[in-house]
C-alpha positions as CSV (number, residue, x, y, z in Angstrom):
1,M,0.1,-0.1,-0.1
2,I,1.7,3.1,-1.1
3,V,0.3,6.3,0.1
4,N,-0.2,8.6,-2.7
5,S,-2.2,11.0,-1.1
6,V,-3.6,10.8,2.9
7,K,-7.6,10.3,2.4
8,I,-9.6,12.5,5.0
9,N,-12.9,12.7,6.2
10,I,-14.9,15.5,4.8
11,I,-15.2,18.2,7.5
12,R,-18.4,20.1,7.1
13,K,-17.3,23.9,6.7
14,V,-17.8,26.3,9.5
15,S,-18.7,30.1,8.8
16,I,-18.9,32.4,11.6
17,F,-21.3,35.2,11.2
18,S,-21.7,38.0,13.3
19,E,-24.8,40.8,13.0
20,G,-25.7,38.8,9.6
21,K,-22.3,39.7,8.2
22,K,-19.3,37.0,7.4
23,L,-16.0,37.6,9.4
24,S,-13.4,37.8,7.6
25,Q,-10.1,35.4,8.2
26,N,-8.2,37.6,10.2
27,S,-11.1,38.4,12.9
28,I,-11.5,34.6,13.5
29,N,-10.3,33.7,17.1
30,K,-7.6,30.8,16.6
31,K,-8.8,29.5,19.8
32,N,-12.0,28.3,17.8
33,S,-10.0,27.1,14.6
34,I,-10.0,23.4,13.7
35,S,-7.0,21.5,11.8
36,Y,-7.1,18.3,10.1
37,K,-4.7,17.1,12.9
38,D,-7.8,18.2,15.2
39,A,-10.5,16.1,13.4
40,G,-8.3,13.3,13.7
41,V,-6.0,13.0,10.3
42,D,-2.4,13.8,11.1
43,I,-0.9,14.3,7.4
44,K,2.6,14.1,9.1
45,A,2.3,10.7,10.1
46,G,1.1,9.5,6.5
47,D,4.0,11.7,5.0
48,E,6.5,9.8,7.4
49,L,4.5,6.3,6.4
50,I,5.3,7.4,2.9
51,S,9.5,7.2,3.8
52,K,9.2,4.2,5.4
53,I,7.4,2.1,2.8
54,K,9.0,3.6,0.0
55,P,12.0,1.2,-0.2
56,L,9.8,-2.0,0.3
57,A,8.0,-1.2,-2.9
58,K,11.5,-0.7,-4.4
59,E,12.4,-4.2,-3.4
60,T,9.4,-5.6,-5.6
61,N,10.4,-3.5,-8.9
62,R,10.3,-5.6,-12.4
63,K,12.0,-3.9,-15.1
64,E,8.5,-3.0,-16.4
65,V,8.0,-0.6,-13.8
66,L,8.1,3.4,-15.3
67,G,9.0,6.3,-13.0
68,G,8.6,6.6,-9.2
69,L,6.3,6.7,-6.4
70,G,3.9,9.0,-5.5
71,G,2.2,10.5,-8.6
72,F,-1.3,10.2,-9.2
73,G,-1.4,6.9,-11.4
74,S,1.1,4.2,-11.7
75,L,2.8,3.2,-15.3
76,F,3.8,0.0,-16.3
77,E,4.7,-1.5,-19.2
78,I,3.6,-4.7,-20.6
79,P,6.1,-7.4,-20.9
80,K,7.7,-7.7,-24.5
81,K,7.6,-11.3,-24.3
82,Y,4.0,-11.2,-24.8
83,K,2.6,-11.3,-28.6
84,N,-0.9,-11.0,-28.5
85,P,-1.1,-10.3,-24.2
86,I,-4.7,-10.3,-22.7
87,L,-4.8,-8.2,-19.1
88,V,-6.7,-10.3,-16.3
89,S,-7.2,-8.5,-13.5
90,G,-8.7,-9.7,-9.7
91,T,-9.5,-7.6,-6.5
92,D,-10.0,-9.2,-3.2
93,G,-9.7,-8.7,1.0
94,V,-8.6,-11.0,4.0
95,G,-12.0,-10.7,5.5
96,T,-12.4,-11.3,9.5
97,K,-9.0,-12.8,9.6
98,L,-8.0,-9.4,10.2
99,K,-10.1,-9.5,13.5
100,L,-7.3,-12.3,14.7
101,A,-4.5,-9.9,13.6
102,F,-6.0,-7.4,15.9
103,D,-6.5,-9.8,18.9
104,L,-3.0,-11.2,18.6
105,N,-1.3,-7.9,17.6
106,I,0.5,-10.0,14.3
107,H,0.5,-7.5,11.5
108,N,3.8,-8.3,9.1
109,T,1.9,-11.6,7.9
110,I,-1.7,-10.2,6.9
111,G,-0.3,-8.2,3.7
112,Q,0.9,-11.7,2.3
113,D,-2.9,-12.7,2.8
114,L,-4.0,-9.7,0.8
115,V,-1.3,-10.3,-2.0
116,A,-2.3,-14.3,-2.4
117,M,-6.1,-13.7,-2.3
118,C,-5.9,-11.5,-5.4
119,V,-2.8,-13.6,-7.5
120,N,-4.1,-17.1,-6.9
121,D,-7.0,-15.8,-8.7
122,I,-6.0,-14.3,-11.6
123,L,-3.3,-17.6,-11.8
124,V,-6.0,-20.0,-12.5
125,Q,-6.4,-18.3,-16.2
126,G,-2.7,-18.6,-16.9
127,A,-2.1,-15.3,-16.0
128,E,1.1,-13.9,-14.6
129,P,0.9,-11.3,-12.1
130,L,2.6,-8.1,-12.8
131,F,1.8,-5.3,-10.7
132,F,-0.2,-5.0,-7.2
133,L,-2.0,-2.3,-5.3
134,D,-3.8,-1.8,-2.1
135,Y,-5.9,0.3,-0.3
136,F,-5.5,0.5,3.6
137,A,-7.8,2.5,5.7
138,C,-7.9,3.0,9.4
139,G,-9.5,5.2,11.7
140,K,-6.1,6.7,13.2
141,L,-2.9,5.7,11.3
142,N,-0.2,3.8,13.4
143,I,3.0,4.3,11.3
144,S,4.4,0.9,12.8
145,K,1.4,-1.0,12.3
146,A,1.1,0.2,8.6
147,T,4.5,-0.6,7.9
148,D,4.2,-4.1,9.2
149,V,1.4,-4.7,6.9
150,I,3.2,-3.1,3.8
151,K,6.3,-5.2,4.7
152,G,3.9,-8.6,4.3
153,I,2.5,-7.2,1.1
154,S,5.8,-6.6,-0.2
155,E,6.8,-9.9,0.8
156,G,3.6,-11.3,-0.9
157,C,4.4,-10.0,-4.0
158,K,8.2,-10.8,-4.1
159,L,7.1,-14.5,-3.9
160,A,4.5,-13.7,-6.6
161,G,7.1,-12.1,-8.9
162,C,4.9,-8.8,-9.2
163,S,5.5,-5.5,-8.6
164,L,4.2,-3.3,-5.5
165,V,3.4,0.0,-7.8
166,G,0.6,2.3,-6.1
167,G,-2.2,2.0,-3.5
168,E,-3.8,4.4,-1.1
169,T,-3.9,4.8,2.8
170,A,-7.2,6.3,4.2
171,E,-7.2,7.5,7.4
172,M,-10.9,7.9,8.3
173,P,-11.7,9.0,12.2
174,G,-15.0,8.2,13.1
175,M,-15.2,5.0,10.2
176,Y,-12.8,2.8,12.3
177,S,-11.8,2.7,15.8
178,K,-8.3,4.1,16.5
179,D,-6.8,0.6,16.7
180,E,-8.3,-1.2,13.5
181,Y,-7.9,-0.9,10.0
182,D,-9.1,-2.7,7.1
183,L,-7.2,-4.0,3.7
184,A,-8.5,-4.6,-0.1
185,G,-6.0,-5.3,-3.2
186,F,-6.0,-5.0,-6.9
187,C,-4.0,-7.2,-8.9
188,V,-3.3,-6.9,-12.4
189,G,-1.7,-9.8,-14.4
190,A,-1.0,-11.2,-18.2
191,V,-1.6,-14.3,-20.4
192,E,-1.3,-15.0,-24.1
193,R,-4.5,-15.0,-25.5
194,E,-3.9,-18.7,-27.0
195,N,-2.6,-19.8,-23.4
196,I,-6.1,-18.7,-21.8
197,I,-7.1,-21.6,-18.9
198,D,-10.7,-21.2,-18.9
199,G,-11.9,-24.8,-18.6
200,S,-13.2,-25.2,-22.0
201,N,-10.5,-28.3,-22.6
202,I,-11.8,-30.5,-19.5
203,S,-13.0,-33.8,-20.5
204,E,-14.3,-36.9,-18.8
205,G,-11.6,-39.1,-17.1
206,D,-9.5,-36.1,-16.3
207,L,-7.2,-36.2,-13.2
208,I,-8.3,-33.9,-10.1
209,I,-4.9,-32.9,-8.5
210,G,-4.8,-31.3,-5.2
211,I,-2.0,-28.7,-3.8
212,A,-1.9,-28.5,0.0
213,S,-2.5,-25.4,1.7
214,S,-1.0,-24.1,4.6
215,G,-4.3,-23.6,6.9
216,P,-7.6,-21.6,6.5
217,H,-6.1,-19.5,4.3
218,S,-8.2,-16.2,4.6
219,N,-11.7,-18.1,4.5
220,G,-14.1,-19.1,6.9
221,Y,-12.9,-16.7,9.4
222,S,-16.2,-15.6,11.1
223,L,-17.3,-19.1,11.8
224,I,-13.6,-19.8,13.0
225,R,-14.0,-17.0,15.4
226,K,-17.2,-17.8,16.2
227,I,-16.3,-21.2,17.2
228,L,-13.0,-19.9,19.3
229,E,-15.6,-17.4,21.5
230,K,-18.0,-20.7,22.0
231,E,-15.1,-22.9,23.1
232,K,-13.6,-19.6,25.2
233,I,-10.2,-20.9,23.2
234,N,-6.9,-19.1,24.3
235,L,-5.0,-18.5,21.0
236,N,-2.1,-19.6,22.7
237,D,-3.6,-22.9,23.5
238,E,-2.2,-25.8,21.5
239,I,-3.8,-28.6,19.0
240,N,-1.5,-31.4,18.0
241,G,1.8,-29.4,19.4
242,E,1.0,-26.0,17.6
243,T,-0.8,-22.9,19.0
244,F,-3.8,-22.0,17.5
245,A,-2.4,-18.4,17.0
246,N,0.2,-20.1,14.8
247,I,-2.2,-22.6,12.7
248,L,-4.6,-19.7,12.4
249,M,-2.5,-16.6,11.3
250,K,-0.2,-18.7,8.6
251,P,-0.4,-16.6,5.4
252,T,-2.4,-17.9,2.1
253,R,-0.3,-19.8,0.2
254,I,1.1,-18.3,-3.0
255,Y,1.3,-20.9,-5.7
256,V,2.3,-18.4,-8.9
257,N,5.8,-19.9,-9.4
258,S,4.8,-23.5,-8.9
259,I,1.7,-23.0,-11.2
260,L,3.8,-20.7,-13.9
261,N,6.3,-23.5,-14.0
262,L,3.7,-26.4,-14.4
263,I,2.3,-24.5,-17.3
264,E,5.4,-24.2,-19.3
265,K,5.5,-28.1,-19.5
266,V,2.3,-29.3,-19.2
267,N,-1.0,-28.8,-21.1
268,I,-3.3,-28.0,-17.7
269,H,-7.1,-28.3,-18.6
270,G,-8.0,-26.5,-15.6
271,L,-7.2,-24.5,-12.6
272,V,-9.0,-23.6,-9.3
273,H,-7.9,-21.2,-6.2
274,I,-10.0,-22.9,-3.2
275,T,-11.3,-20.1,-1.4
276,G,-14.8,-19.1,-0.1
277,G,-17.2,-21.8,-1.0
278,G,-14.4,-24.7,-0.3
279,L,-13.8,-27.7,-2.5
280,I,-17.6,-28.3,-3.2
281,E,-18.1,-24.9,-4.7
282,N,-15.3,-23.5,-6.6
283,I,-14.7,-26.5,-8.6
284,P,-17.8,-26.2,-10.5
285,R,-17.1,-23.0,-11.7
286,I,-14.9,-24.3,-14.4
287,L,-16.9,-27.3,-15.3
288,Q,-19.2,-27.4,-18.3
289,E,-22.8,-28.3,-17.1
290,N,-23.0,-32.1,-18.0
291,Q,-19.5,-32.5,-15.9
292,K,-18.8,-33.2,-12.1
293,A,-15.8,-33.6,-10.2
294,T,-15.5,-36.6,-7.7
295,L,-13.2,-36.1,-5.0
296,K,-12.3,-39.3,-2.6
297,K,-11.9,-38.2,1.2
298,E,-9.3,-40.5,1.8
299,S,-6.8,-39.5,-0.9
300,W,-5.2,-36.2,1.1
301,S,-4.6,-35.8,4.3
302,M,-6.6,-33.1,6.0
303,P,-4.8,-30.8,8.5
304,V,-6.1,-31.4,12.3
305,I,-7.3,-27.9,12.4
306,F,-10.3,-28.4,10.1
307,D,-11.3,-31.9,11.9
308,W,-11.6,-29.6,15.1
309,L,-13.6,-27.3,13.3
310,K,-15.9,-29.8,12.1
311,E,-16.4,-31.1,15.7
312,K,-16.7,-27.8,17.7
313,A,-18.9,-26.3,15.0
314,N,-21.2,-29.6,15.0
315,I,-21.6,-29.5,11.1
316,S,-21.4,-32.3,8.6
317,D,-18.7,-33.2,6.1
318,E,-20.9,-31.3,3.5
319,E,-20.8,-28.3,5.5
320,L,-17.1,-28.4,6.0
321,Y,-16.1,-28.8,2.6
322,K,-18.4,-26.0,1.7
323,T,-16.8,-23.7,4.1
324,F,-13.0,-24.4,4.0
325,N,-10.4,-25.4,1.6
326,C,-10.0,-28.5,4.1
327,G,-6.6,-28.6,3.3
328,I,-6.5,-27.8,-0.4
329,G,-5.0,-24.3,-1.7
330,M,-5.3,-25.4,-5.4
331,V,-7.0,-28.0,-7.7
332,V,-5.2,-28.7,-11.1
333,I,-7.1,-30.6,-13.5
334,I,-5.1,-32.5,-16.4
335,D,-5.0,-35.8,-18.7
336,P,-4.1,-39.0,-17.1
337,K,-0.8,-39.1,-19.2
338,D,0.5,-36.2,-17.6
339,K,0.2,-37.3,-14.0
340,Q,3.7,-38.2,-12.9
341,K,5.3,-35.5,-14.7
342,T,2.8,-32.7,-12.9
343,K,3.6,-34.4,-9.9
344,E,7.3,-34.1,-10.0
345,I,7.1,-30.4,-11.2
346,L,4.9,-29.4,-8.5
347,S,7.1,-31.4,-5.8
348,S,10.0,-29.8,-7.2
349,N,8.5,-26.5,-6.3
350,D,8.5,-27.5,-3.1
351,E,4.4,-28.7,-3.1
352,I,2.5,-31.4,-1.1
353,V,0.7,-32.9,-3.9
354,Y,-2.6,-35.1,-3.7
355,T,-4.6,-37.0,-6.4
356,L,-8.1,-36.1,-5.4
357,G,-10.3,-37.6,-7.9
358,E,-11.4,-37.5,-11.5
359,I,-14.0,-35.4,-13.7
360,S,-17.0,-37.5,-15.1
361,N,-20.3,-37.3,-17.2
362,R,-23.0,-35.8,-15.1
363,N,-27.0,-36.2,-14.9
364,L,-28.7,-33.0,-14.4
365,N,-30.0,-33.9,-11.1
366,E,-26.5,-34.7,-9.8
367,P,-24.0,-32.3,-7.8
368,Q,-21.4,-30.6,-10.0
369,S,-18.9,-31.5,-7.3
370,K,-18.9,-34.0,-4.2
371,V,-16.7,-35.9,-2.1
372,I,-17.1,-39.6,-1.4
């Protein structure tokens, strides 16, 4: 999040009249004047934040970035390697995972969550992420906290190979409490027109390959927080030898390098980022009406945290698969002949890989995705 300007609340203008006549500026008693800082907006703090985050943004620069920071718009040249580029864009936030960040006072990883949610979304169409912008809104600008957030954004951009080229900081007293902030991100990538992955090549018999998540990522946290509250869980309590805080604050995994390497060597028929809606509702988004995805429950190792959430929430397996990623952050659909090659490439990129199931023909009264 680069601060091009500090956004402020619109403050009602105060006109002072005496005996029906407007007083001149010189006649206004300075004791009654109100500055931006009095209204809760500290422009000096915004300027100080800019100086701290410029080096962080510079670390992410690709050669296509034109000009420096601080302008009204960011300039980026489409890489010359593309012959017929199609731009792909996506925007997202991190939801109520922010609430846990506030409770734990951990702010240096939530920025990676933000980048991941955006770059993974455009990645599934075969796009290489090029640049990223963010929006940071708060009630009172805390320079140290904001800098930690941007460090996470910068780290996420480096992992995704994209440049942090701009953004906005909005200090809005009265809209947010002084200790809270909100985040949103926007990413643009490019893909050759002939290489767009849209699911149109998926056919009966194709294999569904799952890539492990780092945890719940950034989805389902409203339910997670409700369960933590109901069970009176201290976030420093442990489950299976690891604290809840550590499990739940692990940043969303960024799959860019792994998938781009795979795209170069394997003809991928479909890609799915498993976000809100979980395994059950995301995979059908790239299937034809006459196709269904069948996943085998025993085919992957589901992290303990999801079994714990299912038990404490007292929900069915189906509801669990519709709410959380259940340990699978990305799905790749391929021809069976490419199975070994796909697993080798992904494993060499430090991914944990599972063969989840396959694509088959569907009767119209059947669900498009199910776990058996």
